[in-house]
C-alpha positions in Angstrom: 2.8 -28.6 41.5 5.4 -29.7 38.9 7.6 -27.0 37.5 7.7 -26.3 33.8 11.2 -27.8 33.7 9.9 -31.1 35.2 7.0 -31.2 32.8 9.4 -30.7 29.8 11.6 -33.5 31.1 8.6 -35.8 31.4 7.7 -35.0 27.8 11.2 -36.0 26.6 11.0 -39.2 28.7 7.7 -40.1 27.1 8.9 -39.3 23.6 11.9 -41.6 24.1 9.4 -44.5 24.7 7.7 -44.0 21.3 8.0 -47.1 19.1 6.8 -45.7 15.7 3.8 -48.1 15.8 0.8 -45.9 15.9 -1.4 -48.3 17.8 1.1 -48.9 20.6 2.1 -45.2 20.7 -1.5 -43.9 21.1 -1.4 -44.0 24.9 2.1 -42.5 25.1 1.1 -39.7 22.7 -2.0 -39.0 24.8 0.2 -38.7 27.9 2.5 -36.4 26.0 -0.4 -34.3 24.9 -1.8 -34.0 28.5 1.6 -32.9 29.8 2.0 -30.4 27.0 -1.4 -28.9 27.9 -0.2 -28.5 31.5 3.0 -26.8 30.2 0.9 -24.4 28.0 -1.8 -23.9 30.7 -4.5 -25.0 28.3 -6.4 -27.2 30.7 -6.4 -27.1 34.5 -4.6 -29.9 36.2 -7.0 -32.7 37.3 -9.8 -31.2 35.2 -12.5 -33.6 34.0 -13.5 -31.3 31.1 -12.3 -32.3 27.7 -10.1 -30.0 25.7 -12.4 -28.3 23.3 -9.6 -27.3 20.8 -8.5 -30.8 20.0 -11.2 -33.1 21.4 -8.9 -34.9 23.8 
């Protein structure tokens, strides 16, 4: 399991790839959101259930 520090680093790496174009950034933003949920413990890792709070 990844440490919180590794997950936060992954978020920063993903954020650095954002272009400012909403259409091309959607997948990256989705990845960032998924990593943030792991950091916050919102959704179990490898869960197939959608996040009820935001609909992701």
